[in-house]
N, C-alpha and C positions, 0 to 999 in steps of 0.2 A: 597095205598102204600106211604110211606114216601120218600122224597128225601134224600137218605142215604148219598150222597156226601155232600150235604149242612149240614146235621147233623154232619158228621165227621169234616167238616171245622169249624163248631161252637164249637165242643168239643175241637179242637186244640187251639181255642182262649179262652177256659175256660167257654164257654156258654153252659148251660144245663147239666153240669156234675152231675150225681147222683151216689153216692158211692154204692148204692145197685145194680147198673146196670154196674159195671165195666167189667164184662165178655163181655157183649154186646158191650160196648164202645171199648174195646180192640180188639174184633173180627172185628168190622167194621173198625177200624183204620188199622188193619193188612191187610184187603182186600183193603183198600184205598191205602196204601203204596205199596203193591204188584202190584196193578193195575197200579201204576205209574212207575213200573219197578225196584223198590228197591229190594235188596236181602233180604232173611229172617233175616240175621244178622243185616243189616241196619234198617229193620223194627223193630226188637227187640229193638235196640238202641233208635229209635225214640219214641217208646211206653214208655220206661223207662224214657227218657228225659221229656216226657209230664207228666208222673206221678210225677216225682220229682218237676217239675215246679209248679204243683198244689197241692203238698203235699199229694199225694195219695199213700197208701200202697198197693202194689200188692203182696198179699200173695201167696207164691210159692206152697203151698199145695192145695189150692182151686182154684187157677188161674195160671195154668201152661202156661206161655206165649209162650214157644217154641212149645208145642203141639197145642196151639191155632193158632199160625202162620201157622203151617203145615196143620191144618184143613182148614184155610182160603185159603191156596194155592191150596188145593185139590178141593175146591168149585169153579166150573167153572162159576157160575152165577156172572155177574158183578153187582156192586152197582147200585141201581136205581137212576137216575138223573132227573126223571120227576116230576114236581110239580103237585099236585092234588088240584084242586080248589073246594072249598065247599061253596055253597051259603047258605043264611039264610033259604031258602026253604028245602034244604037238611037236615038241622038240625032239622026242625020241623017234 
């Protein structure tokens, strides 16, 4: 499992953005902001502000942010915050 909270915090700083993974990035950010108690409207604003800051185009036809936010809101699983340690032996 990946530390999703750390991943979102990195994305918000512009670290690790992959334009091919915008759906996943936006979904995780939606869960992150909703988990912090923001409303769906404020969550939407934050996602679009992030996209503008990093010059990302959120295509409305393939990436419906409103639907994505409601999907994240319905998902009751919290973002994973645990780090997973991998040793050199695990890789071999």
